[in-house]
C-alpha positions as CSV (number, residue, x, y, z in Angstrom):
1,X,5.1,-6.8,25.4
2,X,2.5,-4.1,25.7
3,X,5.2,-1.5,26.1
4,X,7.0,-2.7,23.0
5,X,3.8,-2.4,20.9
6,X,2.7,1.0,22.3
7,X,2.4,3.6,19.5
8,X,2.5,7.3,20.4
9,X,-0.2,9.7,19.5
10,X,2.0,11.5,17.0
11,X,3.0,8.2,15.4
12,X,-0.6,7.1,15.1
13,X,-1.4,10.3,13.3
14,X,1.4,9.7,10.9
15,X,0.4,6.1,10.3
16,X,-3.2,7.2,9.4
17,X,-2.0,9.9,7.0
18,X,-2.0,7.8,3.8
19,X,-5.5,6.5,4.2
20,X,-6.9,9.8,5.6
21,X,-5.5,11.9,2.7
22,X,-6.7,9.3,0.1
23,X,-10.2,9.1,1.6
24,X,-10.6,12.8,2.0
25,X,-9.7,13.3,-1.6
26,X,-12.1,10.5,-2.6
27,X,-14.9,12.0,-0.6
28,X,-14.3,15.4,-2.2
29,X,-14.3,13.9,-5.7
30,X,-17.5,11.9,-4.8
31,X,-19.3,15.0,-3.7
32,X,-18.3,16.9,-6.8
33,X,-19.5,14.0,-8.9
34,X,-22.9,13.9,-7.3
35,X,-23.2,17.7,-7.6
36,X,-22.3,17.4,-11.3
37,X,-24.9,14.7,-11.9
38,X,-27.5,16.6,-10.0
39,X,-27.0,19.7,-12.2
40,X,-27.1,17.7,-15.4
41,X,-30.2,15.7,-14.4
42,X,-32.0,18.9,-13.4
43,X,-30.9,20.7,-16.5
44,X,-32.1,18.0,-18.9
45,X,-35.6,18.6,-17.7
46,X,-35.4,22.0,-19.5
47,X,-32.8,21.6,-22.2
48,X,-31.9,19.1,-24.9
49,X,-28.6,17.3,-23.9
50,X,-27.2,18.5,-27.3
51,X,-27.5,22.1,-26.1
52,X,-24.2,24.0,-25.7
53,X,-25.2,24.6,-22.0
54,X,-24.2,21.0,-21.3
55,X,-20.7,21.2,-22.8
56,X,-18.7,22.6,-19.8
57,X,-20.6,20.6,-17.1
58,X,-20.1,17.4,-19.1
59,X,-16.3,18.0,-19.4
60,X,-16.1,18.8,-15.7
61,X,-17.9,15.6,-14.8
62,X,-15.7,13.6,-17.1
63,X,-12.6,14.9,-15.4
64,X,-14.0,14.1,-11.9
65,X,-15.0,10.5,-12.9
66,X,-11.8,9.8,-14.6
67,X,-9.8,11.0,-11.6
68,X,-11.8,8.6,-9.4
69,X,-11.1,5.7,-11.8
70,X,-7.4,6.7,-11.9
71,X,-7.2,6.6,-8.1
72,X,-9.4,3.5,-7.5
73,X,-9.1,1.5,-10.7
74,X,-12.9,1.4,-10.9
75,X,-16.1,3.4,-10.1
76,X,-19.1,1.8,-8.6
77,X,-21.8,4.3,-7.6
78,X,-24.9,2.9,-5.9
79,X,-27.9,4.7,-4.3
80,X,-29.0,2.8,-1.2
81,X,-31.9,4.1,0.8
82,X,-31.2,7.9,1.3
83,X,-27.4,7.7,0.6
84,X,-24.9,7.2,-2.2
85,X,-22.0,4.7,-1.9
86,X,-18.9,4.9,-4.0
87,X,-16.9,1.6,-4.2
88,X,-18.6,0.6,-0.9
89,X,-17.7,3.9,0.8
90,X,-20.5,6.1,2.2
91,X,-20.4,9.5,0.5
92,X,-20.8,12.1,3.2
93,X,-22.6,15.3,2.0
94,X,-23.2,18.5,3.9
95,X,-26.6,19.7,5.1
96,X,-26.9,22.1,2.1
97,X,-26.6,19.3,-0.3
98,X,-29.0,16.8,1.3
99,X,-32.0,18.0,-0.7
100,X,-30.0,17.8,-4.0
101,X,-29.0,14.3,-3.1
102,X,-32.7,13.3,-2.5
103,X,-33.7,14.8,-5.8
104,X,-31.0,12.9,-7.7
105,X,-32.0,9.6,-5.9
106,X,-35.7,10.2,-6.8
107,X,-35.0,10.9,-10.4
108,X,-32.7,7.9,-10.7
109,X,-35.3,5.6,-9.2
110,X,-38.0,7.0,-11.4
111,X,-35.9,5.8,-14.3
112,X,-35.1,2.5,-12.6
113,X,-31.4,3.5,-12.3
114,X,-29.8,2.2,-9.1
115,X,-26.2,3.2,-9.9
116,X,-23.4,3.1,-12.5
117,X,-20.3,1.1,-12.9
118,X,-17.1,2.0,-14.7
119,X,-13.7,0.3,-15.0
120,X,-12.3,2.4,-17.9
121,X,-12.2,6.2,-18.5
122,X,-15.5,7.7,-19.6
123,X,-16.0,9.9,-22.6
124,X,-18.2,13.1,-22.9
125,X,-20.4,11.4,-25.4
126,X,-21.0,8.5,-23.1
127,X,-21.9,10.8,-20.3
128,X,-24.3,12.7,-22.7
129,X,-25.9,9.3,-23.6
130,X,-26.4,8.6,-19.9
131,X,-28.0,12.0,-19.2
132,X,-30.5,11.3,-22.1
133,X,-32.0,8.7,-19.8
134,X,-33.4,11.5,-17.6
135,X,-34.7,13.7,-20.4
136,X,-38.3,14.8,-20.0
137,X,-38.9,13.4,-23.5
138,X,-37.6,9.9,-22.6
139,X,-40.3,7.5,-21.5
140,X,-38.7,4.0,-22.0
141,X,-36.5,2.6,-19.3
142,X,-32.8,2.2,-19.9
143,X,-31.0,-1.2,-20.1
144,X,-27.6,-1.9,-18.6
145,X,-26.0,-0.6,-21.7
146,X,-28.2,2.5,-22.0
147,X,-30.9,3.6,-24.4
148,X,-31.5,2.2,-27.9
149,X,-29.5,4.4,-30.3
150,X,-27.5,5.9,-27.4
151,X,-25.6,3.0,-26.1
152,X,-23.0,3.1,-23.3
153,X,-19.6,1.6,-24.1
154,X,-17.6,1.6,-20.8
155,X,-20.4,2.5,-18.4
156,X,-23.0,0.1,-17.1
157,X,-26.3,1.0,-15.5
158,X,-27.4,-0.9,-12.4
159,X,-31.1,-1.4,-12.4
160,X,-32.7,-0.1,-9.2
161,X,-35.4,-2.8,-9.2
162,X,-32.7,-5.5,-9.1
163,X,-30.7,-3.7,-6.4
164,X,-33.9,-3.3,-4.3
165,X,-34.7,-7.0,-4.8
166,X,-31.2,-8.0,-3.6
167,X,-31.4,-5.7,-0.6
168,X,-34.7,-7.1,0.4
169,X,-33.4,-10.7,0.0
170,X,-30.4,-9.9,2.2
171,X,-32.7,-8.6,4.9
172,X,-34.9,-11.7,4.7
173,X,-31.9,-14.1,4.6
174,X,-29.1,-12.7,6.7
175,X,-27.3,-16.1,6.5
176,X,-26.7,-15.5,2.8
177,X,-24.7,-12.4,3.6
178,X,-22.0,-14.6,5.0
179,X,-21.7,-16.4,1.7
180,X,-21.6,-13.1,-0.1
181,X,-19.0,-11.9,2.2
182,X,-16.7,-14.8,1.4
183,X,-17.3,-14.2,-2.3
184,X,-16.5,-10.5,-1.9
185,X,-13.4,-11.4,0.0
186,X,-12.3,-13.6,-3.0
187,X,-13.1,-10.7,-5.4
188,X,-11.0,-8.2,-3.3
189,X,-8.1,-10.7,-3.2
190,X,-8.3,-11.2,-7.0
191,X,-8.3,-7.4,-7.5
192,X,-5.3,-7.0,-5.4
193,X,-3.4,-9.7,-7.4
194,X,-4.4,-8.0,-10.6
195,X,-3.3,-4.5,-9.4
196,X,0.0,-5.8,-8.1
197,X,0.7,-7.6,-11.4
198,X,0.2,-4.2,-13.2
199,X,2.3,-2.4,-10.6
200,X,5.3,-4.8,-10.8
201,X,5.1,-4.6,-14.6
202,X,5.4,-0.8,-14.4
203,X,8.4,-1.2,-12.0
204,X,10.2,-3.4,-14.4
205,X,9.6,-0.9,-17.1
206,X,11.1,1.8,-14.9
207,X,7.9,3.9,-14.7
208,X,6.0,2.7,-11.6
209,X,2.3,3.7,-11.5
210,X,0.9,5.4,-8.5
211,X,0.4,3.0,-5.5
212,X,-2.3,5.1,-3.8
213,X,-5.1,3.4,-5.7
214,X,-4.3,0.3,-3.7
215,X,-5.5,2.0,-0.5
216,X,-9.1,1.1,-1.3
217,X,-8.2,-2.5,-1.7
218,X,-6.3,-2.5,1.6
219,X,-9.2,-0.8,3.3
220,X,-11.5,-3.6,2.0
221,X,-9.0,-6.2,3.4
222,X,-9.2,-4.5,6.8
223,X,-13.0,-4.2,6.8
224,X,-13.6,-7.9,5.8
225,X,-10.9,-9.5,7.9
226,X,-11.4,-7.3,11.1
227,X,-14.3,-9.4,12.3
228,X,-13.9,-12.5,10.1
229,X,-10.2,-13.1,10.1
230,X,-10.4,-16.7,8.8
231,X,-11.8,-15.4,5.4
232,X,-8.3,-14.2,4.4
233,X,-6.1,-16.5,6.3
234,X,-7.4,-19.3,4.1
235,X,-6.7,-17.3,0.9
236,X,-3.0,-16.9,1.7
237,X,-2.5,-20.6,0.7
238,X,-3.1,-19.5,-2.9
239,X,0.2,-19.4,-4.6
240,X,1.6,-19.6,-8.1
241,X,5.2,-20.3,-8.7
242,X,5.4,-18.5,-12.0
243,X,3.9,-15.4,-10.4
244,X,5.5,-15.8,-6.9
245,X,6.3,-12.2,-6.1
246,X,2.7,-11.0,-6.8
247,X,1.0,-13.6,-4.6
248,X,3.7,-13.3,-2.0
249,X,3.2,-9.6,-1.4
250,X,-0.6,-9.8,-1.4
251,X,-0.4,-12.7,1.1
252,X,2.1,-10.9,3.4
253,X,-0.2,-7.8,3.4
254,X,-3.2,-10.0,4.4
255,X,-1.3,-11.9,7.1
256,X,0.0,-8.6,8.5
257,X,-3.6,-7.2,8.8
258,X,-4.8,-10.3,10.6
259,X,-1.7,-10.4,12.7
260,X,-2.0,-6.7,13.6
261,X,-5.7,-7.1,14.5
262,X,-4.7,-9.8,17.0
263,X,-2.3,-7.4,18.6
264,X,-5.0,-4.8,18.9
265,X,-4.0,-2.3,16.2
266,X,-6.8,0.1,15.1
267,X,-8.3,0.0,11.7
268,X,-6.4,3.0,10.4
269,X,-3.1,1.4,11.7
270,X,-4.1,-1.9,10.0
271,X,-4.7,-0.1,6.7
272,X,-1.4,1.6,6.8
273,X,0.4,-1.6,7.8
274,X,-1.2,-3.5,5.0
275,X,-0.5,-0.7,2.5
276,X,3.2,-0.8,3.4
277,X,3.4,-4.6,3.3
278,X,1.7,-4.8,-0.1
279,X,4.8,-3.1,-1.7
280,X,7.5,-4.3,0.7
281,X,9.4,-6.4,-1.8
282,X,8.5,-4.6,-5.1
283,X,12.2,-4.0,-5.9
284,X,12.8,-7.8,-6.2
285,X,10.9,-7.8,-9.5
286,X,13.8,-6.1,-11.1
287,X,16.2,-8.9,-10.3
288,X,17.3,-11.2,-13.3
289,X,15.2,-14.3,-13.4
290,X,18.3,-16.6,-13.2
291,X,19.2,-14.9,-9.9
292,X,15.8,-15.0,-8.2
293,X,15.5,-18.7,-9.1
294,X,19.1,-19.8,-8.5
295,X,19.9,-23.0,-6.7
296,X,22.6,-23.0,-4.1
297,X,24.5,-20.1,-2.5
298,X,24.8,-16.7,-4.1
299,X,28.2,-15.2,-5.0
300,X,29.4,-12.0,-3.4
301,X,28.4,-10.0,-6.5
302,X,25.0,-11.6,-6.6
303,X,24.4,-10.8,-2.9
304,X,25.2,-7.1,-3.7
305,X,22.6,-7.2,-6.5
306,X,19.9,-8.7,-4.2
307,X,20.8,-6.1,-1.5
308,X,20.0,-3.3,-3.9
309,X,16.4,-4.5,-4.3
310,X,15.1,-2.6,-1.2
311,X,16.7,0.6,-2.6
312,X,14.6,0.2,-5.7
313,X,11.5,-0.2,-3.5
314,X,12.4,3.0,-1.7
315,X,13.1,4.8,-5.0
316,X,9.6,3.9,-6.2
317,X,8.1,5.4,-3.0
318,X,10.1,8.6,-3.4
319,X,9.1,8.9,-7.0
320,X,5.4,9.3,-6.0
321,X,4.0,12.8,-5.7
322,X,4.4,14.6,-2.3
323,X,6.6,13.8,0.6
324,X,5.5,13.6,4.2
325,X,6.3,11.9,7.5
326,X,4.2,9.0,6.3
327,X,6.4,8.7,3.2
328,X,9.4,8.6,5.5
329,X,7.7,5.8,7.6
330,X,7.2,3.8,4.4
331,X,10.9,4.2,3.5
332,X,12.1,3.3,6.9
333,X,9.9,0.2,7.2
334,X,10.9,-1.0,3.8
335,X,14.5,-1.0,4.9
336,X,13.9,-2.2,8.5
337,X,12.0,-5.4,7.7
338,X,15.1,-6.8,6.2
339,X,17.1,-6.2,9.4
340,X,17.6,-9.0,11.9
341,X,16.0,-8.4,15.3
342,X,19.1,-9.4,17.2
343,X,22.4,-11.3,17.3
344,X,22.2,-15.0,18.1
345,X,24.6,-16.3,20.9
346,X,25.3,-20.0,20.2
347,X,26.9,-22.8,22.2
348,X,29.8,-25.0,21.0
349,X,27.4,-27.1,19.0
350,X,25.9,-24.2,17.2
351,X,22.6,-24.1,19.1
352,X,21.1,-20.7,19.9
353,X,21.4,-20.0,23.6
354,X,20.0,-16.4,23.6
355,X,19.2,-13.5,21.4
356,X,20.7,-10.0,22.0
357,X,18.5,-7.3,20.4
358,X,20.5,-5.1,18.1
359,X,18.3,-2.1,17.5
360,X,14.9,-0.7,18.3
361,X,13.0,-1.7,15.1
362,X,9.5,-0.3,14.4
363,X,6.5,-2.5,15.1
364,X,5.4,-2.6,11.4
365,X,8.9,-3.8,10.3
366,X,8.8,-6.6,12.9
367,X,5.4,-7.8,11.8
368,X,6.2,-7.7,8.1
369,X,9.5,-9.6,8.7
370,X,7.6,-12.5,10.4
371,X,4.8,-12.7,7.7
372,X,7.4,-12.3,4.9
373,X,9.5,-15.2,6.1
374,X,6.5,-17.5,6.8
375,X,5.0,-17.0,3.4
376,X,8.3,-17.4,1.7
377,X,9.0,-20.7,3.5
378,X,5.6,-22.1,2.8
379,X,5.8,-21.3,-0.9
380,X,7.3,-23.6,-3.5
381,X,10.3,-22.2,-5.3
382,X,12.3,-23.5,-8.3
383,X,15.1,-24.5,-6.0
384,X,13.1,-26.2,-3.3
385,X,9.6,-27.5,-2.4
386,X,7.4,-25.6,0.0
387,X,7.7,-26.3,3.7
388,X,4.6,-27.3,5.6
389,X,3.3,-24.7,8.2
390,X,4.7,-26.6,11.2
391,X,8.2,-27.1,9.7
392,X,8.3,-23.4,8.6
393,X,7.5,-22.2,12.1
394,X,10.0,-24.6,13.6
395,X,12.7,-23.1,11.4
396,X,11.7,-19.6,12.3
397,X,11.6,-20.5,16.0
398,X,15.0,-22.2,16.0
399,X,17.4,-21.7,13.1
400,X,16.1,-18.2,12.1
401,X,15.1,-17.0,15.5
402,X,17.6,-14.1,15.6
403,X,15.6,-12.5,12.8
404,X,12.3,-12.0,14.7
405,X,11.0,-10.4,17.9
406,X,10.4,-13.6,20.0
407,X,7.2,-12.3,21.7
408,X,5.7,-11.3,18.4
409,X,6.6,-14.7,16.9
410,X,4.8,-16.4,19.7
411,X,1.7,-14.4,19.0
412,X,2.0,-15.2,15.3
413,X,2.1,-18.9,16.0
414,X,-1.1,-18.5,18.0
415,X,-2.7,-16.6,15.2
416,X,-1.8,-19.3,12.7
417,X,-3.3,-21.9,15.3
418,X,0.1,-23.6,15.6
419,X,1.9,-23.4,19.0
420,X,5.7,-23.8,19.3
421,X,5.3,-26.7,21.7
422,X,3.6,-28.7,18.9
423,X,6.5,-28.3,16.5
424,X,9.6,-28.5,18.6
425,X,11.3,-31.5,20.2
426,X,11.7,-31.4,24.0
427,X,15.4,-30.4,23.7
428,X,14.5,-27.6,21.2
429,X,11.8,-26.4,23.6
430,X,14.2,-26.1,26.4
431,X,16.7,-24.2,24.3
432,X,14.0,-21.9,23.0
433,X,12.7,-21.1,26.5
434,X,16.1,-20.4,27.8
435,X,16.7,-18.0,25.0
436,X,13.6,-16.0,25.8
């Protein structure tokens, strides 16, 4: 099994490319944002914010901030101790910028500003109103919505005094952090559902939005579930029949991350696996509703229509900016996860005697195939009730066994805390073992 899961050095570099490129760009934008804020806060000590000297820097800062929001869907900047964090990511600055960062932190704390939050694009006027907080003529502390007469519309100011109080509380009560971690896990899950709803709407409209902004959500999934895997496994039971595809894809991504962690994949590999899994069935959203909810067998024409869905998922990937080996991996995995692992050899009664592998599928495709089938079987659909976990795994281990790598399926059962021996009859166990 170790040989089957081994990933080459070159492949590992490819798998990490999505997240690395996204994080490097985000780090660059974050540093530019801090540099812009530093210059504005320093200048406002000498000039009135209405001065023309602020016009160009304000427009530059507006562009940077809106780029971050476009990529991430939100901007949460917080000053913690001697550093800044953007959406939970430490902003890494070079040695030449450390003093500037310290100056900015000191000025913010002097005005009781711990950070800012944005979920919508910012305007130049709003940035100007924010800079007014640091004016040498300004003596009153700003509220969350800014200064009186210079209110902030889309931006919110985080009070440093409240942030400091929370940090001290966390240090004194480390047990509370576990509760906060679970709450944060739920928040990340909800954000992923919201993002995917918007993404699938854009796919149906024929103009898919960029998927790279989901990388931060996937990274959050990895960070939270890497050491506390049960946080997310419990969430995958959340399902809504009227929004099945959204919850299905989020759940599959989460299960893949937990599954991959059990197999020993690195964090960058888990991030890339989760990112691919999050969009693995996006093309299905273009199917007519009567087809996706049809009872009974599909006609030949309907099967052709369903078979085109992966092509739409691939088209969406290829429509994104840039093309790299990582893009190719996404395309290949999107196709491969629909491919059966092998051919079933059956006896006269139709029982599976053995599985003959058909092709050398990629590890990511094998993992997504297992998680995809499990979540689909345990979800209620218009044409059937949901199967219980044990029944779903029994079907996967017996009737559907040719679709999955048997060794990976065994590991998945262990991850889900359900062993094959618990769900199979003695005769089925004997057949299954002989097939391995």
